[in-house]
C-alpha positions in Angstrom: 82.9 87.5 120.9 80.3 90.1 119.9 79.7 91.0 123.5 83.4 91.3 124.2 83.9 93.5 121.1 81.0 95.8 122.2 82.5 95.9 125.7 85.9 96.9 124.4 84.5 99.5 122.1 82.4 101.0 125.0 85.5 101.1 127.2 87.5 102.7 124.4 84.8 105.4 123.7 84.4 106.0 127.5 88.2 106.5 127.8 88.3 108.9 124.9 85.4 110.9 126.3 87.0 111.1 129.7 90.3 112.1 128.1 88.6 114.9 126.3 86.8 116.0 129.5 90.1 116.1 131.3 91.7 118.1 128.5 88.8 120.5 128.6 89.3 121.0 132.3 93.0 121.6 131.8 92.2 124.0 129.0 89.7 126.0 131.2 92.2 126.1 134.1 95.0 127.3 131.8 92.7 130.0 130.3 91.7 131.1 133.8 95.4 131.4 134.9 96.4 133.2 131.7 93.6 135.8 131.8 94.0 136.3 135.6 97.7 137.1 134.9 96.6 139.5 132.1 94.2 141.3 134.5 96.9 141.5 137.2 99.4 142.9 134.7 96.8 145.5 133.6 96.3 146.6 137.2 100.0 146.7 137.8 100.6 148.8 134.7 97.8 151.2 135.7 99.1 151.5 139.3 102.6 152.1 138.1 101.5 154.8 135.7 99.4 156.5 138.4 102.1 156.3 141.0 104.6 157.9 138.6 102.1 160.6 137.8 101.4 161.3 141.5 105.1 161.4 142.4 105.8 163.8 139.6 103.1 166.1 141.1 104.5 165.9 144.6 108.0 166.6 143.2 106.8 169.8 141.6 104.9 170.9 144.8 107.6 170.3 147.3 110.6 171.2 145.2 112.6 168.0 146.0 113.2 166.6 142.6 116.3 164.7 143.4 114.7 162.7 146.2 111.4 162.0 144.4 113.0 161.1 141.2 115.1 158.5 143.0 112.1 157.2 144.9 110.1 157.2 141.7 112.6 155.1 139.9 113.0 152.7 142.8 109.3 152.2 143.2 108.7 151.6 139.5 111.6 149.2 139.3 110.2 147.3 142.4 106.7 147.2 140.9 107.9 145.5 137.8 109.3 142.7 139.8 106.0 141.9 141.6 103.8 139.1 140.1 100.8 138.9 142.5 98.3 141.1 144.2 99.2 140.3 147.8 102.9 141.2 147.3 101.8 144.4 145.5 99.8 145.6 148.5 102.5 144.6 150.9 105.0 146.6 148.9 102.9 149.8 149.1 102.5 149.4 152.9 106.3 149.6 153.3 106.5 153.4 152.6 104.4 156.0 154.5 104.4 158.3 151.6 103.5 155.6 149.2 100.9 154.2 151.6 99.2 157.6 151.8 99.3 158.0 148.0 98.0 154.4 147.5 95.1 154.9 150.0 94.2 158.5 149.4 94.9 158.9 145.7 94.8 155.6 143.8 92.1 153.8 145.8 89.9 156.8 146.1 90.6 158.3 142.7 87.5 158.4 140.6 87.8 155.9 137.7 86.6 156.7 134.2 85.0 154.4 131.7 86.9 151.3 131.0 87.4 152.2 127.4 89.3 155.3 128.6 91.5 153.3 131.0 92.3 150.4 128.7 94.2 150.1 125.4 92.6 147.4 123.3 95.9 146.6 121.5 97.7 146.3 124.8 95.1 143.9 126.1 95.3 141.9 122.9 99.1 141.7 123.2 99.0 140.7 126.9 96.4 138.0 126.1 98.4 136.6 123.2 101.5 136.5 125.4 99.9 134.8 128.4 98.0 132.3 126.3 101.2 131.3 124.5 102.9 130.8 127.8 100.2 128.2 128.6 100.6 126.6 125.1 97.2 127.8 124.0 98.0 128.4 120.3 94.5 128.9 118.8 92.4 131.7 117.6 90.4 133.8 120.1 88.2 136.8 120.2 87.6 139.1 123.2 85.4 142.0 124.4 84.8 144.2 127.4 81.2 144.0 128.6 79.7 146.8 130.8 76.6 145.6 132.8 75.8 149.1 133.8 75.5 150.2 130.2 74.4 146.7 129.0 76.7 146.7 126.0 80.0 145.5 124.7 82.2 148.6 124.9 85.4 147.1 123.4 85.6 144.2 121.0 88.4 142.6 119.0 88.1 142.4 115.2 85.6 139.7 114.1 84.1 139.2 117.5 80.4 138.7 118.0 78.7 140.1 121.2 76.2 137.2 121.3 78.8 134.5 121.0 81.1 136.2 123.6 78.2 136.4 126.1 76.8 132.9 125.4 80.0 130.8 124.9 82.8 132.9 126.2 84.8 132.9 129.4 84.0 135.8 131.8 86.4 137.6 134.1 86.0 140.6 136.4 88.2 143.4 135.1 90.1 145.6 137.6 89.0 143.6 140.7 90.7 146.1 143.0 88.4 148.9 142.1 86.1 149.8 145.0 82.6 151.2 144.9 82.2 151.0 141.2 80.2 148.8 138.8 82.4 145.9 137.6 83.2 145.5 134.0 83.9 142.0 132.5 86.5 140.7 130.1 84.9 138.2 127.8 87.1 135.8 125.8 86.0 133.1 123.3 87.9 130.3 121.5 85.9 129.4 118.3 88.2 126.4 117.6 88.4 125.0 121.1 87.3 121.5 120.3 89.5 121.3 117.2 92.4 122.6 119.3 91.8 120.0 122.0 91.6 117.2 119.5 94.8 118.4 117.8 96.5 118.3 121.2 95.6 114.6 121.6 95.4 113.4 118.0 98.1 110.8 118.6 96.1 109.2 121.4 92.9 109.4 119.3 94.6 107.9 116.3 95.9 105.0 118.3 92.5 104.5 119.8 90.6 104.5 116.5 93.3 102.3 115.0 92.8 99.8 117.8 89.1 99.9 117.4 89.4 99.3 113.6 91.9 96.4 114.2 89.5 94.8 116.8 86.5 95.1 114.4 88.5 93.7 111.4 89.9 90.9 113.5 86.4 90.1 114.8 84.9 90.2 111.3 87.8 88.0 109.9 87.4 85.5 112.7 83.6 85.2 112.1 84.0 84.9 108.3 86.7 82.3 108.8 84.5 80.3 111.2 81.5 80.5 108.8 83.7 79.4 105.8 85.2 76.5 107.8 81.7 75.5 108.8 80.5 75.7 105.2 83.6 73.8 104.0 83.1 71.1 106.6 79.5 70.6 105.5 80.5 70.5 101.8 83.2 68.0 102.5 80.9 65.8 104.4 78.4 66.1 101.6 81.1 65.3 99.1 82.2 62.2 101.0 78.6 61.0 101.2 78.0 61.5 97.5 81.3 59.9 96.6 80.6 56.9 98.8 77.2 56.5 97.1 78.6 57.0 93.6 81.4 54.5 94.1 79.2 52.0 95.8 76.8 51.5 92.9 79.4 50.4 90.2 81.4 48.4 92.8 78.2 46.5 93.7 77.4 46.0 90.1 80.9 44.6 89.3 80.7 42.4 92.4 77.3 40.9 91.3 78.6 40.3 87.8 81.7 38.6 89.1 79.6 36.4 91.4 77.4 35.5 88.5 80.3 34.5 86.4 81.7 32.3 89.2 78.4 30.7 90.0 78.5 27.1 88.8 74.7 26.8 88.8 74.3 29.4 86.1 74.3 28.1 82.5 77.3 29.9 81.1 77.0 30.8 77.4 79.2 33.1 75.3 76.4 35.6 75.1 76.0 35.6 78.9 79.8 36.0 79.4 79.9 38.9 76.9 77.0 40.6 78.7 78.6 40.3 82.1 82.0 41.4 80.8 80.4 44.4 79.1 78.8 45.4 82.4 82.1 45.0 84.3 83.9 47.1 81.7 81.3 49.9 81.7 81.2 50.1 85.5 85.0 49.9 85.6 85.2 52.8 83.2 82.7 54.7 85.3 84.8 54.2 88.4 87.9 55.3 86.5 86.1 58.5 85.3 85.0 59.4 88.8 88.5 58.7 90.2 90.0 60.9 87.4 87.8 63.8 88.3 88.8 63.6 91.9 92.5 63.3 91.0 92.3 66.2 88.6 90.7 68.4 91.3 93.6 67.5 93.7 96.1 68.4 91.0 94.3 71.8 90.5 94.3 72.4 94.2 98.1 71.9 94.4 98.7 74.1 91.5 100.4 71.2 89.7 98.3 71.3 86.5 100.5 70.9 83.4 98.9 71.6 80.1 100.1 69.9 76.9 99.6 72.5 74.2 98.9 71.3 70.7 96.8 72.5 67.8 93.5 70.8 67.3 90.0 71.4 65.7 87.5 72.3 68.4 84.7 71.1 66.1 86.1 67.6 66.1 86.3 67.5 69.9 82.7 68.7 70.2 81.4 66.2 67.6 83.0 63.3 69.4 81.6 64.4 72.8 78.1 65.0 71.3 78.1 61.4 70.0 79.0 60.0 73.4 76.5 62.2 75.3 73.8 61.7 72.7 73.2 58.1 73.8 72.3 59.2 77.4 70.2 62.1 76.0 68.3 59.8 73.6 67.4 57.5 76.6 65.4 60.5 78.0 63.8 61.1 74.6 65.9 64.2 74.0 68.4 65.3 71.4 71.6 67.4 70.9 71.8 69.8 68.0 75.0 71.6 66.8 75.5 74.9 65.0 79.1 75.3 64.0 79.7 78.8 62.7 83.4 79.2 63.8 85.8 79.4 60.8 88.6 78.9 61.5 87.9 76.3 64.2 91.4 75.4 65.2 92.9 76.5 68.5 96.1 75.7 70.5 95.5 74.2 73.9 95.4 71.0 75.9 93.1 68.7 73.9 92.4 66.3 76.8 91.3 69.0 79.2 89.3 70.8 76.6 87.6 67.5 75.8 86.8 67.0 79.6 85.5 70.5 79.7 83.0 70.0 76.9 82.0 66.6 78.3 81.3 68.1 81.8 79.1 70.8 80.3 77.2 68.4 78.1 76.8 66.0 81.1 75.4 68.9 83.2 73.0 69.9 80.4 71.6 66.4 80.3 71.6 65.8 84.0 69.6 69.0 84.8 67.1 68.6 82.0 64.9 65.8 83.5 62.5 65.5 80.6 63.2 65.5 76.9 66.5 67.4 76.9 67.0 69.8 74.1 70.6 70.8 74.0 72.2 73.1 71.5 76.0 73.4 71.0 77.1 76.4 68.9 80.4 78.0 68.0 81.3 81.5 66.8 84.4 83.4 66.1 85.6 86.7 67.4 88.9 88.6 66.9 90.9 86.6 69.4 89.4 83.2 69.7 86.3 80.9 69.6 83.2 81.0 71.8 81.5 77.6 72.5 77.9 77.9 73.7 76.0 75.1 75.3 72.3 75.7 75.9 69.7 73.5 77.5 66.0 73.6 78.4 66.5 72.3 82.0 65.5 73.4 85.4 67.7 76.6 85.4 69.7 78.1 88.2 68.5 80.9 90.5 70.3 84.2 90.7 71.6 83.4 94.3 73.2 80.1 93.1 74.7 81.5 89.9 77.4 83.2 91.8 78.4 80.0 93.6 78.2 77.2 91.1 81.9 77.5 90.1 83.0 77.0 93.7 84.5 73.6 94.4 82.1 71.1 96.0 79.2 73.4 95.6 75.9 71.8 94.5 72.6 73.4 93.9 70.1 72.1 96.4 66.3 71.9 96.7 65.7 72.5 100.4 67.8 69.9 102.3 67.9 67.5 99.3 70.3 67.1 96.4 68.1 65.9 93.6 70.9 65.2 91.2 74.0 63.0 91.5 77.4 64.4 91.4 80.4 65.6 93.5 80.2 69.3 92.9 83.5 69.2 91.1 82.5 69.5 87.4 82.0 73.2 87.0 84.9 74.2 89.3 87.1 72.0 87.0 85.6 73.7 83.9 86.4 77.1 85.4 89.9 76.1 86.2 90.6 74.8 82.7 89.1 77.9 81.1 91.3 80.1 83.2 94.4 78.0 82.5 93.8 78.6 78.8 93.4 82.4 79.3 89.7 82.2 78.4 86.5 83.2 80.0 83.2 81.5 80.9 79.8 83.3 81.3 76.5 82.0 82.5 72.9 82.9 81.5 70.1 81.1 83.3 66.5 81.4 84.5 64.6 79.0 86.7 62.5 76.5 84.7 63.7 78.0 81.4 67.1 76.5 81.0 70.8 77.4 81.2 73.4 78.7 78.7 77.2 78.5 79.2 79.4 80.6 76.9 83.1 79.5 76.9 85.6 81.7 75.2 88.9 80.1 74.3 91.7 82.1 72.6 93.3 80.8 69.4 96.7 80.6 70.8 97.4 81.1 74.5 100.5 79.7 76.1 101.0 80.6 79.7 104.5 81.9 80.4 
C-alpha cells in the first residue's frame, strides 16, 4: 500500500510538472507571437509615415497634387490592411513609383537612434493590446537595449536593466533595417509563475485534493488495520483470561459437589456447612464475573439505564471498605478512611456507584502485592463530592496511564499479565462516572502507588 501510494504521488507530481512545462511553452510561444506582431506593427507604422512623407514631397516637386493625394490615400489604406512582412514587400513591388521610393528612400534612408524613431507610450500600448489578444493578462516591464552603446536606452516605469537582460525575453527591433547595428526589445514578466499557476489552479486544486484524499485514505486504512489487530489481540487475551477465571470457581464447585456425593466420606454437619459455604462463595464469584461482562455489553449497546435516588456516599464507601478489608487484611494490609465531605448525600444510581467504588478498591488491593496501604477520602466542592482512593502499589507508567480506561486494556509486564482480571473494571468505572456527569483523574508513579480522584455531582439527571 505504501509503495502504491508513493507511486501515485510520484505520477501526480510528474503530471503536474509536465503540465506546468507545457503551460510555460505555450506562454513563451504566445509572448513570441504577440511581440512579433508588435514589432511588425511598429515597422508598418514607420513605413506608412515615411511613405506619406515622401509622397507629399513628390507632390510638391512635380505639381500633381490630385494624382499623388489619391495615390497616397490608397497606399495608406492598403498598408493598414496588411498583417505580415511578405505581403508588405509584395505590395510595394506592385507600383513602380512606390518600388523606387521603397528601395531608394526607405531602405537606404539613414536611420537615427531608436529612441528618436520609437514612441515608448505607443510601444507600451501595442504590447498591452497584443498580449491581451493572447490572454496574457499579467504585469510586464520592457526596455530597448542598444548593444552598440551597451545600455538600456528606453525603459518602462519600474523596470530593472539587470532583470530585463537576465530574465527577460529578447527580440530584434526593426528587423528590416539593413546595414545597421540591431537594437533589442526586452520584455519581462515578474509574475510569470503565479500567472501560469492561476491559469491552471483548477487542475492543481483537483490534483492536490486527490493527493490529500489518497494520503488520508491510506492513513485511515492503516490505522483501522492496526486497531483491528490490537482489538483482536485484546479479545483473544480477554477470552483466555475469562476462561481461566471461570475455570477456577467451576472446578472448585465441581470438587465440592463430588465430595458431598462421595459415600466414602464421613459426612458431618460441619463438613456439609464447609462445602456448602465454598459452593456459595464460588457461585457468588461466578455471578460477579458474569455481571461485569453483562454490564459491559449493556454499556456497549448504549442501553445503560440509571435508577436515580438520593443516598449517602459515605455509607456506600463504608460498606465496600468492610468487604474489601477482608482481602486486604489477608495480605497484612489495611484500609483507612478520611471522610471530610459534608454534606455527603448525592443523587445517582446507588448500585452502579457501589460497583464503581468496589472496582477501585479491588484494583488498589490487587496492584499492591505487599502490605497494601489504601486511603479512601472524600471532600466537597461547589458542585459535588470528590472521592479519592490512594494506594501504595506498583503504580502505572506514563505510557499506560492514557490507555487504562480503554475496554479490555490491561497493563502488562513484557509479554506477561501478572494480575488476574478481564480489563473491564476501569472502563466500566469511566462509563459510570461519565453517565453521572462526573469526572475521573489519575495520578500515578511507578513503584510509588496510584491515586484516583472521582468527582460526582450532587444532583445530575441526564435529560
